[in-house]
VEXLOZA-591732 format. One line per 10 residues: number of its first residue (from 1); their letters; for each residue x, y, z of N, C-alpha, C. Coordinates in Angstrom, 1 decimal, always signed. Each point is the difference from the previous one (the first is absolute). Last residue first. Layout:
NUM = a = X/Y/Z/X/Y/Z/X/Y/Z ~ ... .
END
This chain:
257 = tcrarvaarv = -17.3/-53.8/+50.8/+1.1/-1.0/+0.0/+1.3/+0.7/+0.1 ~ -5.6/+0.8/+1.1/+1.3/+0.5/-0.3/+1.0/-1.1/+0.0 ~ -5.7/+0.6/-0.6/+1.1/-0.8/+0.5/+1.3/+0.6/-0.5 ~ -5.3/+1.9/+1.0/+1.2/-0.1/-0.9/+1.1/-0.8/+0.6 ~ -4.3/+1.4/+2.0/+0.1/-1.3/-0.6/+1.2/-0.2/-0.9 ~ -2.3/+3.2/+4.3/+1.1/-0.1/-1.0/+0.1/-1.4/-0.5 ~ -3.2/+1.4/+3.4/-0.3/+0.5/-1.3/+1.1/-0.2/-1.1 ~ -0.9/-1.1/+5.1/+0.4/-1.0/-1.0/-0.4/+0.5/-1.4 ~ +1.2/+3.5/+4.1/-0.7/-1.3/+0.0/+0.4/-0.8/-1.3 ~ +1.1/+4.7/+3.1/+0.6/-0.9/-1.0/-0.7/-1.3/+0.2 .
247 = rvaglaswvd = -2.0/+5.0/+1.2/+0.5/-1.3/+0.6/+0.5/-0.9/-1.2 ~ -0.3/+5.5/+0.2/-0.5/-1.2/-0.7/+0.6/-1.2/+0.6 ~ +0.2/+5.1/+0.9/-0.2/-1.1/+1.0/-0.6/-1.2/-0.7 ~ +1.5/+4.3/-2.0/-1.4/-0.4/+0.0/-0.3/-1.1/+0.9 ~ +4.8/+0.6/-0.5/-0.7/+0.8/-0.9/-1.5/-0.5/-0.2 ~ +3.2/-2.3/+2.7/-0.3/+1.3/+0.6/-0.8/+0.9/-0.9 ~ -0.2/-5.4/+0.0/+0.6/+1.1/-0.7/-0.3/+1.3/+0.6 ~ +0.4/-4.8/+2.7/-0.8/+1.0/-0.6/+0.8/+0.9/-0.9 ~ -0.2/-5.0/+2.7/+0.8/+0.8/-0.8/-0.9/+1.0/-0.7 ~ -0.4/-3.0/+4.8/-0.6/+0.4/-1.2/+1.0/+0.9/-0.8 .
237 = yvaqptqqgl = +1.1/-4.0/+3.7/+0.0/+1.4/-0.4/-0.9/+0.2/-1.2 ~ -0.3/-4.1/+1.9/+0.7/+0.6/+1.1/+0.1/+1.5/-0.2 ~ -3.7/-3.8/-2.0/+1.0/+1.1/-0.3/+0.6/+0.5/+1.3 ~ -2.6/-4.7/-2.3/+0.2/+0.8/+1.2/+1.1/+1.1/-0.2 ~ -1.3/-3.2/-3.5/-1.2/+0.3/+0.6/+0.1/+1.1/+1.1 ~ +3.3/-0.1/-4.4/-0.3/-0.9/+1.1/-1.2/+0.5/+0.8 ~ +0.4/+1.1/-5.3/+0.4/+0.4/+1.3/-0.2/-1.1/+1.1 ~ +0.8/+0.5/-5.6/-0.8/-0.7/+1.0/+0.6/+0.3/+1.4 ~ +1.2/+1.3/-4.9/-0.5/+1.0/+1.0/-0.9/-0.6/+1.0 ~ +2.7/-1.9/-3.8/-1.4/+0.1/-0.1/-0.7/+0.9/+1.0 .
227 = aarvsygtpv = +4.8/-0.7/-0.1/-0.3/+0.3/-1.4/-1.5/+0.2/-0.1 ~ +1.7/-1.4/+4.2/+0.3/+1.4/-0.3/-0.4/+0.4/-1.4 ~ -0.6/-4.5/+1.2/-0.9/+0.9/+0.8/+0.3/+1.5/-0.3 ~ +2.7/-3.3/-1.8/-1.2/+0.0/-0.7/-1.0/+1.0/+0.7 ~ +5.4/+0.3/+0.2/-1.1/-0.4/+0.7/-1.3/+0.2/-0.8 ~ +5.8/-0.8/-0.5/-1.1/+0.8/-0.4/-1.3/-0.6/+0.7 ~ +5.0/+0.1/+2.3/-0.7/-0.8/-1.1/-1.3/+0.8/-0.3 ~ +2.9/+1.5/+3.3/+1.1/-0.7/-0.8/-0.7/-0.9/-1.0 ~ -1.3/+4.6/+3.4/-0.4/-1.1/-1.0/+1.3/-0.6/-0.7 ~ -1.2/+2.3/+4.7/+1.2/+0.1/-0.9/-0.2/-1.0/-1.0 .
217 = vwqdhlnswy = -3.5/+2.4/+3.9/+0.4/-0.9/-1.0/+1.4/+0.4/-0.6 ~ -3.9/+0.7/+4.4/+1.2/+0.5/-0.6/+0.5/-1.1/-1.0 ~ -5.3/+0.0/+1.0/+1.3/-0.3/+0.7/+1.1/+0.8/-0.8 ~ -4.7/-0.9/-1.5/-0.1/+0.4/+1.4/+1.3/-0.3/+0.8 ~ -1.3/-0.5/-4.9/+0.5/-1.2/+0.8/-0.1/+0.3/+1.5 ~ -1.4/+3.3/-3.1/-0.6/-1.2/-0.5/+0.4/-1.2/+0.9 ~ +2.0/+4.3/+0.6/-1.4/+0.0/+0.5/-0.7/-1.3/-0.4 ~ +5.3/+0.9/+0.8/-1.0/-0.4/-1.0/-1.4/-0.1/+0.6 ~ +5.0/+2.6/+1.3/-1.3/-0.5/+0.4/-0.8/-0.4/-1.3 ~ +5.5/-0.4/+0.3/-1.1/+1.0/-0.1/-1.3/-0.6/+0.3 .
207 = selgvdrslg = +5.8/-0.9/+0.8/-1.3/-0.5/-0.2/-1.0/+1.2/-0.2 ~ +5.4/-0.1/-1.1/-1.0/+0.5/+0.9/-1.4/-0.6/-0.4 ~ +5.1/-2.1/-0.6/-1.1/+0.6/-0.7/-1.1/+0.4/+1.0 ~ +5.7/-1.4/-0.2/-1.2/+0.3/+0.8/-1.1/+0.6/-0.9 ~ +4.2/-3.6/-1.3/-0.4/+1.4/+0.1/-1.2/+0.1/+0.8 ~ +4.5/-3.6/-0.9/-1.4/+0.2/+0.4/-0.3/+1.6/+0.0 ~ +3.9/-2.1/-3.2/-0.3/+0.2/+1.4/-1.5/+0.2/+0.2 ~ +2.0/-0.7/-4.3/+0.8/-0.8/+0.8/-0.2/+0.1/+1.5 ~ -3.3/+0.5/-4.7/+0.7/+0.7/+1.0/+0.8/-1.0/+0.9 ~ -3.1/-1.3/-3.6/+1.1/+0.8/-0.6/+0.8/+0.8/+1.0 .
197 = plrlqvkpaf = -4.8/-1.5/+1.5/+0.7/-0.6/-1.1/+1.0/+1.0/-0.6 ~ -1.3/+0.6/+5.2/-0.7/+0.2/-1.3/+0.9/-0.7/-1.1 ~ -0.7/-0.4/+5.6/+1.0/-0.1/-1.1/-0.8/+0.1/-1.3 ~ -1.5/+2.1/+5.0/+0.0/-1.2/-0.9/+1.0/+0.2/-1.1 ~ -2.6/+2.4/+4.8/+1.3/-0.3/-0.6/-0.1/-1.2/-0.9 ~ -3.7/+3.9/+1.8/+0.3/-1.4/-0.2/+1.4/-0.1/-0.7 ~ -3.0/+3.8/+3.4/+0.9/-0.3/-1.1/+0.3/-1.5/-0.1 ~ -4.5/+2.9/+2.1/+1.2/-0.8/+0.2/+0.8/-0.2/-1.3 ~ -3.1/+4.4/+1.2/-0.1/-1.3/-0.6/+1.3/-0.8/+0.3 ~ -1.4/+4.8/+0.9/+0.0/-1.0/+1.1/-0.1/-1.4/-0.5 .
187 = dclenegpnk = -1.2/+3.0/-3.8/+0.4/+0.6/+1.3/-0.2/-1.1/+1.1 ~ -1.1/-0.2/-4.8/+1.2/-0.7/+0.5/+0.4/+0.5/+1.4 ~ -3.9/+1.7/-2.5/-0.1/-1.5/+0.0/+1.3/-0.7/+0.5 ~ -1.4/+4.8/+2.0/+0.1/-0.5/-1.3/+0.2/-1.5/+0.0 ~ -0.4/+3.2/+3.8/-0.9/-1.1/-0.3/-0.1/-0.3/-1.5 ~ +2.0/+3.5/+3.7/+0.8/-1.0/-0.6/-0.9/-1.2/-0.3 ~ -1.7/+3.8/+2.3/+0.4/+0.4/-1.4/+0.8/-1.0/-0.7 ~ -1.2/-0.5/+4.7/-1.2/-0.2/-0.9/+0.3/+0.4/-1.5 ~ +2.7/-1.3/+4.5/+0.4/+0.6/-1.3/-1.1/-0.1/-1.0 ~ -0.6/-1.8/+4.3/+0.9/+1.1/+0.3/+0.4/+0.8/-1.2 .
177 = anppptlryg = -2.5/-4.1/-0.3/-0.8/+1.1/+0.4/+0.8/+1.2/+0.4 ~ +1.0/-4.0/-3.6/+0.6/+0.5/+1.3/-0.8/+1.3/+0.4 ~ -1.4/-2.3/-3.9/+0.7/-1.1/+0.7/+0.6/+0.4/+1.4 ~ -4.4/+2.4/-2.1/+1.4/+0.0/-0.3/+0.7/-1.1/+0.8 ~ -5.2/-0.8/-1.3/+0.8/+1.0/+0.8/+1.5/-0.1/-0.3 ~ -1.2/-0.2/-3.7/-0.9/+0.5/+1.1/-0.4/-1.2/+0.8 ~ +3.9/+1.6/-4.2/-0.6/-1.0/+1.0/-0.8/+0.7/+1.0 ~ +1.0/+1.7/-5.3/+0.5/+0.0/+1.4/-0.7/-1.0/+0.9 ~ +0.8/+2.2/-5.5/-0.5/-1.1/+0.8/+0.7/-0.1/+1.4 ~ -0.2/+4.7/-2.9/+0.1/-1.4/-0.4/-0.6/-0.9/+1.0 .
167 = sagdpdtcae = +0.9/+5.0/-0.1/-1.3/-0.4/-0.6/+0.0/-1.5/-0.4 ~ +3.7/+2.3/+2.4/-1.2/+0.6/+0.5/-1.3/-0.6/-0.6 ~ +4.9/-0.6/-1.2/+0.0/-0.1/+1.5/-1.3/+0.6/+0.6 ~ +1.4/-0.7/-4.8/+0.1/+1.4/+0.6/-0.1/+0.0/+1.5 ~ -0.3/-4.2/-2.5/+1.2/+0.8/-0.5/+0.1/+1.3/+0.5 ~ -2.1/-4.8/+1.1/-0.3/+1.3/+0.6/+1.1/+1.0/-0.4 ~ +0.0/-4.4/-1.7/-1.4/+0.0/+0.6/-0.4/+1.3/+0.6 ~ +4.4/-0.8/-2.2/-1.1/-0.4/-0.9/-1.4/+0.1/+0.6 ~ +3.8/+1.0/+2.6/-0.1/+1.0/-1.0/-1.0/-0.4/-1.1 ~ +0.9/-3.0/+3.6/-0.8/+1.2/+0.4/-0.1/+1.1/-1.0 .
157 = vlehtfvsal = +2.5/-4.0/-1.0/-1.4/-0.3/+0.2/-0.8/+1.3/+0.4 ~ +4.7/+0.5/-0.5/-0.6/-0.4/-1.2/-1.5/-0.2/+0.1 ~ +2.7/+0.7/+3.8/-0.3/+1.2/-0.7/-0.7/-0.2/-1.3 ~ +1.4/-3.8/+2.5/-0.9/+0.8/+0.8/-0.4/+1.2/-0.8 ~ +3.3/-2.7/-1.9/-1.3/-0.5/-0.1/-1.1/+0.7/+0.8 ~ +4.6/+1.4/+0.5/-0.5/+0.1/-1.4/-1.4/-0.5/-0.2 ~ +2.1/-0.7/+4.1/-0.4/+1.4/-0.1/-0.5/+0.2/-1.5 ~ +1.7/-4.2/+0.7/-1.1/+0.2/+0.9/-0.6/+1.4/-0.1 ~ +4.0/-1.3/-2.2/-1.2/-0.4/-0.7/-1.2/+0.2/+0.8 ~ +4.0/+1.0/+2.2/-0.1/+0.8/-1.2/-1.3/-0.3/-0.8 .
147 = dgwinevtng = +1.6/-2.3/+4.2/-0.8/+1.2/+0.1/-0.3/+0.7/-1.3 ~ +2.7/-4.1/+0.6/-1.2/-0.2/+0.7/-1.0/+1.2/-0.1 ~ +4.5/+0.1/-1.7/-0.8/-0.9/-0.8/-1.4/-0.2/+0.6 ~ +3.0/+2.5/+2.5/-0.4/+0.7/-1.2/-0.8/-0.8/-0.9 ~ +1.7/-1.9/+4.0/-1.1/+1.0/+0.3/-0.4/+0.7/-1.3 ~ +3.6/-3.0/-0.2/-1.2/-0.7/+0.3/-1.2/+1.0/+0.2 ~ +4.4/+1.6/-0.6/-0.5/-0.5/-1.2/-1.4/-0.7/+0.2 ~ +1.4/+4.0/+3.3/+0.5/-1.4/-0.3/-0.7/-0.5/-1.3 ~ +0.7/+5.3/+0.5/-0.7/-1.0/+0.7/+0.6/-1.4/-0.3 ~ +1.2/+4.3/-2.0/+0.8/-0.5/+1.1/-0.6/-1.1/+0.8 .
137 = sfnlvvgfdy = -2.1/+2.5/-3.6/+0.9/-1.0/-0.5/+1.0/-0.6/+1.0 ~ -5.2/+1.8/+0.1/+1.3/+0.4/+0.6/+1.0/-1.0/-0.4 ~ -4.9/+1.7/-2.3/+0.9/-1.1/+0.4/+1.3/+0.6/+0.6 ~ -5.6/+1.3/-1.6/+1.3/+0.3/+0.5/+0.8/-1.2/+0.3 ~ -4.3/+1.6/-3.4/+0.5/-1.1/+0.9/+1.4/+0.4/+0.4 ~ -4.9/+2.3/-2.4/+1.4/+0.1/+0.4/+0.4/-1.2/+0.9 ~ -3.9/+1.6/-4.2/+0.3/-0.6/+1.3/+1.5/+0.1/+0.3 ~ -4.2/+2.5/-3.4/+1.3/-0.5/+0.3/+0.1/-0.7/+1.4 ~ -3.3/+2.5/-4.3/+0.0/-0.8/+1.2/+1.4/-0.5/+0.2 ~ -1.7/+4.5/-2.7/+0.7/-1.2/-0.1/+0.0/-0.7/+1.4 .
127 = nrgnhaffyh = -2.7/+4.3/-3.1/+0.3/-0.7/+1.3/+0.6/-1.3/-0.3 ~ +0.1/+4.7/-3.2/-0.5/-1.4/+0.2/+0.3/-0.4/+1.4 ~ +1.6/+4.2/-2.0/-1.5/-0.1/-0.2/-0.6/-1.3/+0.2 ~ +4.7/+0.8/+0.7/-0.3/+0.4/-1.4/-1.5/-0.2/-0.3 ~ +0.8/-2.0/+4.4/+1.2/+0.3/-0.8/-0.4/+0.3/-1.5 ~ -1.7/-1.4/+5.6/-0.4/+0.7/-1.3/+1.3/+0.4/-0.7 ~ -1.0/-4.3/+3.6/+0.5/+1.4/-0.1/-0.3/+0.5/-1.4 ~ -1.2/-4.1/+4.1/+0.0/+0.4/-1.4/+0.6/+1.4/+0.0 ~ +0.6/-4.6/+3.4/-0.9/+1.2/-0.2/+0.0/+0.3/-1.5 ~ +2.3/-3.5/+4.2/-0.5/+0.2/-1.4/-0.9/+1.2/+0.0 .
117 = fggadthesl = +4.4/-2.5/+3.1/-1.3/+0.6/+0.0/-0.4/+0.1/-1.5 ~ +4.0/-2.1/+3.9/-0.4/+0.3/-1.3/-1.4/+0.7/+0.1 ~ +2.3/-1.3/+3.8/+1.0/-0.6/-0.9/-0.3/+0.2/-1.5 ~ -1.4/+3.0/+4.7/-0.4/-0.9/-1.1/+1.2/-0.5/-0.8 ~ -0.4/+3.4/+3.7/+0.0/-1.3/+0.5/-0.3/-1.1/-1.1 ~ +0.1/+4.9/-0.9/+1.2/-0.4/+0.7/+0.1/-1.4/+0.5 ~ -2.2/+3.2/-3.6/-0.5/-1.3/+0.5/+1.1/-0.7/+0.8 ~ +0.8/+4.2/-2.1/-1.5/+0.1/+0.3/-0.6/-1.2/+0.5 ~ +4.7/+0.1/-1.0/-0.3/+1.2/+0.9/-1.4/+0.2/+0.3 ~ +2.7/-4.7/-1.0/-0.9/+1.0/-0.7/-0.4/+1.1/+0.9 .
107 = vpqtqssiia = +4.6/-3.2/+0.1/-1.3/+0.3/+0.7/-0.7/+1.0/-0.8 ~ +4.6/-3.7/-0.1/-0.9/+0.9/-0.7/-1.3/+0.2/+0.9 ~ +5.3/-1.4/+1.1/-1.4/-0.4/+0.2/-0.9/+1.0/-0.6 ~ +4.6/-0.5/-2.3/-0.4/+0.5/+1.3/-1.4/-0.3/+0.2 ~ +1.7/-1.3/-4.0/+1.1/-0.5/+0.9/-0.2/+0.5/+1.4 ~ -4.1/-0.8/-3.6/+0.9/+1.0/+0.5/+1.1/-0.7/+0.9 ~ -4.3/-0.6/-4.0/+0.9/-0.7/+0.9/+1.1/+1.0/+0.4 ~ -5.3/-0.2/-2.4/+1.1/+0.8/+0.5/+0.9/-0.8/+0.9 ~ -4.0/-0.3/-4.0/+0.7/-0.9/+1.0/+1.3/+0.7/+0.4 ~ -5.0/+1.4/-2.3/+1.4/+0.5/+0.3/+0.6/-0.9/+1.0 .
97 = myltqegepr = -4.2/-0.5/-3.8/+0.6/-0.5/+1.3/+1.4/+0.6/+0.1 ~ -4.9/+0.9/-3.0/+1.5/+0.2/+0.1/+0.4/-0.4/+1.4 ~ -4.3/-1.3/-3.3/+0.4/+0.3/+1.4/+1.5/+0.1/+0.0 ~ -4.2/+0.1/-4.0/+1.4/-0.1/+0.4/+0.2/+0.4/+1.5 ~ -3.6/-1.2/-4.1/-0.1/+0.1/+1.4/+1.4/-0.2/+0.7 ~ -1.3/+2.0/-5.1/+0.6/-1.1/+0.8/-0.2/+0.2/+1.5 ~ -1.3/+3.2/-3.4/-1.0/-1.0/+0.3/+0.6/-1.2/+0.8 ~ +3.3/+2.7/-3.1/-1.3/+0.6/+0.5/-0.9/-1.2/+0.3 ~ +5.2/-1.1/+0.0/-1.1/+0.3/-0.9/-1.2/+0.6/+0.8 ~ +4.9/+0.9/+2.0/-0.8/-1.1/-0.3/-1.2/+0.3/-0.9 .
87 = paadinvgla = +5.1/+2.5/+0.5/-1.4/+0.0/+0.2/-0.7/-1.3/-0.3 ~ +4.9/+1.7/+1.1/-0.5/-1.2/-0.6/-1.5/-0.1/+0.3 ~ +2.6/+3.9/+1.2/+1.0/-0.7/-0.8/-0.6/-1.2/-0.7 ~ -2.6/+2.5/+3.1/+0.3/+0.8/-1.2/+1.0/-0.7/-0.9 ~ -1.1/-2.0/+4.1/-1.2/+0.0/-0.9/+0.3/+0.8/-1.2 ~ +3.3/-0.1/+3.3/-0.1/-1.3/-0.7/-1.2/+0.0/-0.9 ~ +0.6/+3.8/+2.6/+1.1/-0.1/-1.0/-0.1/-1.3/-0.7 ~ -2.9/+0.5/+3.6/-0.4/+0.9/-1.1/+1.1/+0.0/-1.1 ~ +0.8/-2.3/+4.0/-0.9/-0.7/-0.8/-0.5/+0.8/-1.2 ~ +2.8/+2.1/+3.1/+0.7/-1.0/-0.7/-0.9/-0.8/-0.9 .
77 = dtiekdsilq = -2.0/+3.1/+2.8/+0.8/+0.7/-1.0/+0.8/-1.0/-0.8 ~ -2.5/-1.6/+3.6/-0.8/+0.3/-1.1/+0.7/+0.8/-1.1 ~ +2.4/-1.0/+4.0/-0.4/-1.3/-0.7/-0.8/+0.3/-1.2 ~ +1.2/+3.6/+2.8/+1.2/-0.6/-0.6/-0.3/-1.2/-0.8 ~ -3.4/+1.9/+2.6/+0.2/+0.8/-1.2/+1.3/-0.5/-0.7 ~ -1.3/-1.9/+4.2/-0.9/-0.5/-1.1/+0.4/+0.8/-1.3 ~ +4.0/-0.5/+3.5/-1.3/+0.6/-0.1/-0.9/-0.6/-1.1 ~ +4.3/-1.8/+3.4/-0.5/+0.2/-1.4/-1.4/+0.5/+0.0 ~ +4.8/-1.0/+3.2/-1.4/+0.6/+0.1/-0.4/+0.3/-1.5 ~ +3.7/-3.2/+2.7/-0.2/+0.6/-1.3/-1.5/+0.4/-0.1 .
67 = vtpiyqrpdp = +2.6/-0.2/+4.8/-0.7/-0.8/-1.0/+0.1/+0.7/-1.4 ~ +2.1/+0.0/+5.7/-0.2/+0.6/-1.3/-0.6/-1.0/-1.0 ~ +0.5/-1.0/+4.8/+0.4/+1.4/-0.1/-0.4/+0.6/-1.3 ~ -3.2/-3.7/+1.9/+1.4/+0.0/-0.2/+0.4/+1.4/-0.3 ~ -4.4/-0.6/+1.4/+0.5/-1.4/+0.2/+1.5/-0.1/-0.1 ~ -3.4/+3.8/-0.6/+0.9/+0.0/+1.1/+0.4/-1.4/+0.4 ~ -2.7/+2.0/-3.7/-0.6/-1.0/+0.9/+0.8/-0.1/+1.3 ~ +1.4/+2.8/-3.7/-1.2/+0.6/+0.6/-0.7/-1.0/+1.0 ~ +5.3/+0.3/-1.4/-1.1/-0.9/-0.1/-1.2/+0.6/+0.7 ~ +4.0/+3.0/-2.3/-0.4/-0.7/+1.3/-1.2/-0.8/-0.2 .
57 = aikgistpgn = +2.7/+0.7/-4.4/-0.7/+0.8/+0.9/-0.2/-0.7/+1.3 ~ +1.9/-0.2/-5.5/+0.4/-0.5/+1.3/-0.6/+1.0/+1.0 ~ -2.4/-0.5/-4.8/+1.2/+0.6/+0.7/+0.2/-0.6/+1.3 ~ -2.6/-1.1/-5.3/-0.1/+0.3/+1.4/+1.3/+0.6/+0.6 ~ +0.8/-2.6/-4.3/-1.3/+0.5/+0.3/-0.1/+0.1/+1.6 ~ +3.5/-1.5/-4.3/-0.1/+0.9/+1.1/-1.4/+0.5/+0.2 ~ +0.9/-2.9/-3.5/+0.7/-0.7/+1.1/+0.0/+0.9/+1.2 ~ -3.8/-0.1/-4.0/+1.1/+0.7/+0.5/+0.7/-0.8/+1.2 ~ -2.8/-3.0/-3.3/-0.2/+1.4/+0.5/+1.3/+0.6/+0.5 ~ -1.2/-4.1/-3.7/+0.8/+0.4/+1.1/-0.3/+1.5/+0.4 .
47 = svavieakci = -3.4/-3.8/-2.5/+1.0/+1.0/-0.2/+0.7/+0.4/+1.3 ~ -3.8/-3.6/-2.8/+0.9/+0.2/+1.2/+1.0/+1.1/-0.3 ~ -5.1/-2.3/-1.9/+1.2/+0.8/-0.2/+0.7/+0.1/+1.3 ~ -4.0/-2.6/-0.4/+0.2/+0.3/-1.4/+1.2/+0.8/-0.3 ~ -2.3/-3.7/+3.7/+1.0/+1.1/-0.1/+0.2/+0.3/-1.5 ~ -4.7/-1.9/+2.2/+1.2/-0.4/-0.6/+1.0/+1.2/-0.1 ~ -5.0/-2.0/+2.6/+0.9/+1.0/-0.5/+1.2/-0.6/-0.6 ~ -5.4/-1.8/+0.7/+1.5/-0.2/+0.2/+0.8/+1.1/-0.6 ~ -5.1/+1.2/+1.2/+0.7/-1.1/-0.6/+1.5/+0.0/+0.3 ~ -5.2/+2.0/+1.8/+1.4/+0.3/-0.1/+0.7/-1.3/-0.4 .
37 = gqyqalysmy = -4.9/+1.1/+0.6/+0.7/-0.7/-1.1/+1.4/+0.3/-0.1 ~ -3.0/+1.7/+3.5/-0.2/+0.6/-1.3/+0.9/-0.6/-1.1 ~ +0.4/-2.3/+4.2/+0.0/+1.4/+0.2/+0.0/+0.7/-1.4 ~ +0.3/-4.7/+0.4/-1.2/+0.3/+0.6/-0.2/+1.5/+0.3 ~ +4.0/-2.0/-1.8/-1.0/+0.1/-1.0/-1.4/+0.4/+0.6 ~ +4.2/-1.1/+2.3/-0.4/+1.4/-0.1/-1.1/+0.2/-1.1 ~ +2.4/-4.2/+0.9/-1.2/+0.2/+0.8/-0.5/+1.5/+0.0 ~ +4.1/-1.4/-2.3/-1.3/-0.5/-0.7/-1.2/+0.2/+0.9 ~ +5.0/+1.1/+0.6/-1.0/+1.1/-0.2/-1.4/-0.6/-0.4 ~ +3.8/-3.0/+0.6/-0.1/+0.8/+1.2/-1.2/+1.0/-0.1 .
27 = ptaltarfma = +1.9/-3.8/-2.9/-1.4/+0.4/+0.1/-0.2/+1.0/+1.2 ~ +4.8/-0.2/-2.6/-0.8/-0.9/+0.8/-1.5/+0.5/+0.0 ~ +3.7/+2.5/-1.9/-0.2/-1.2/-0.8/-0.9/-1.0/+0.6 ~ +1.6/+3.9/+2.2/-1.1/+0.4/-0.9/-0.3/-1.2/-1.0 ~ +3.6/-0.4/+3.1/-1.3/+0.2/+0.8/-1.1/+0.2/-1.0 ~ +4.3/-0.2/-1.8/-0.4/-1.3/+0.5/-1.3/+0.1/+0.7 ~ +2.0/+4.0/-1.3/-0.5/-0.7/-1.1/-0.5/-1.4/+0.4 ~ +2.1/+2.5/+3.3/-1.3/+0.6/-0.4/-0.6/-0.7/-1.2 ~ +4.3/-1.3/+1.4/-1.0/-0.4/+1.0/-1.4/+0.6/-0.3 ~ +3.7/+1.1/-2.8/-0.4/-1.4/-0.2/-1.0/-0.4/+1.0 .
17 = eadsrsplga = +1.8/+4.3/+0.3/-0.9/-0.1/-1.2/-0.4/-1.4/-0.1 ~ +3.1/+0.8/+3.3/-1.3/+0.6/+0.3/-0.9/-0.2/-1.1 ~ +4.4/-1.3/-0.8/-0.7/-0.9/+0.9/-1.4/+0.5/+0.4 ~ +2.8/+2.7/-2.6/-0.6/-1.1/-0.8/-0.7/-1.0/+0.9 ~ +2.3/+3.6/+2.1/-1.2/+0.5/-0.7/-0.6/-1.1/-0.9 ~ +2.6/-2.0/+4.1/+0.3/+1.1/-1.0/-1.3/+0.5/-0.7 ~ +0.3/-2.2/+5.2/-0.1/-0.3/-1.5/+0.4/+1.2/-0.8 ~ +3.1/-0.3/+2.1/-1.0/-1.1/+0.0/-1.2/+0.4/+0.8 ~ +4.6/+2.5/-2.8/-1.0/-0.1/+1.0/-0.9/-1.2/-0.1 ~ +3.3/+1.6/-3.2/+0.6/-0.8/+1.1/-1.0/-0.2/+1.1 .
7 = dtwgdgm = -1.1/+2.7/-3.7/+0.1/-1.4/-0.5/+0.6/-0.9/+1.1 ~ -2.8/+4.3/+1.5/+1.3/-0.2/-0.6/+0.0/-1.5/-0.5 ~ -3.4/+3.9/+2.4/+0.0/-1.1/-1.1/+1.3/-0.1/-0.6 ~ -1.1/+3.3/+3.4/+0.1/-1.4/+0.6/+0.0/-1.1/-1.1 ~ -0.7/+5.0/-0.2/+1.4/-0.4/-0.2/+0.3/-1.4/+0.5 ~ -4.7/+2.3/-2.3/+0.8/-0.1/+1.2/+1.4/-0.5/-0.3 ~ -4.6/-1.3/-2.9/+0.6/+1.3/+0.5/+0.9/-0.3/+1.2 .
END
């Protein structure tokens, strides 16, 4: 979505798709098996959204004079059009990702300080999980390559582990006591820069908390410990499911590839 995706731009739409596919081709998601058996994701379809989304408006953060202000409803309306045009099979665990690139600095009107977010929306009697990633096409090439996959992986992990932002897995105590609500598995996590196979530039990937390894992880190989659910002896954080306060332990035995 947005007017920032042009063939002349760097990265282009095809560059962005390539970096996301390269990320998902790695074992990056493999340690999520400990959280109710979450497995590796794959991109099953790609479509072009509207080139015009949002409006030029004063910056609500008061950092710069004007921004491209985008509302949640504009995003979910565009996703609804996509869903109707190319419905996915019943029972498929589908996560829709809206990758928005704008020639003017994009800002989310309901999440003004965020580079992305995830939630769900109702459409034609069903609920759909989705994530949003913002890109400012006027940024430097290095910053875009460093940030785009980082926000994508951040929202991907949290959408899988806490899709509605209320009943999923969260860190206790929160990583930052001043922001206790920011305690999903990627919140305040370090970003790692690395070169993925098939890419010509380094990309940034967001780390996430592994309860089994008791540390932030960006998996680049498969782990027997993660596959078998073996936890490290000492815990820094406990990961809890907000639904029934179920502590995540070594019950998950399924291996994801």
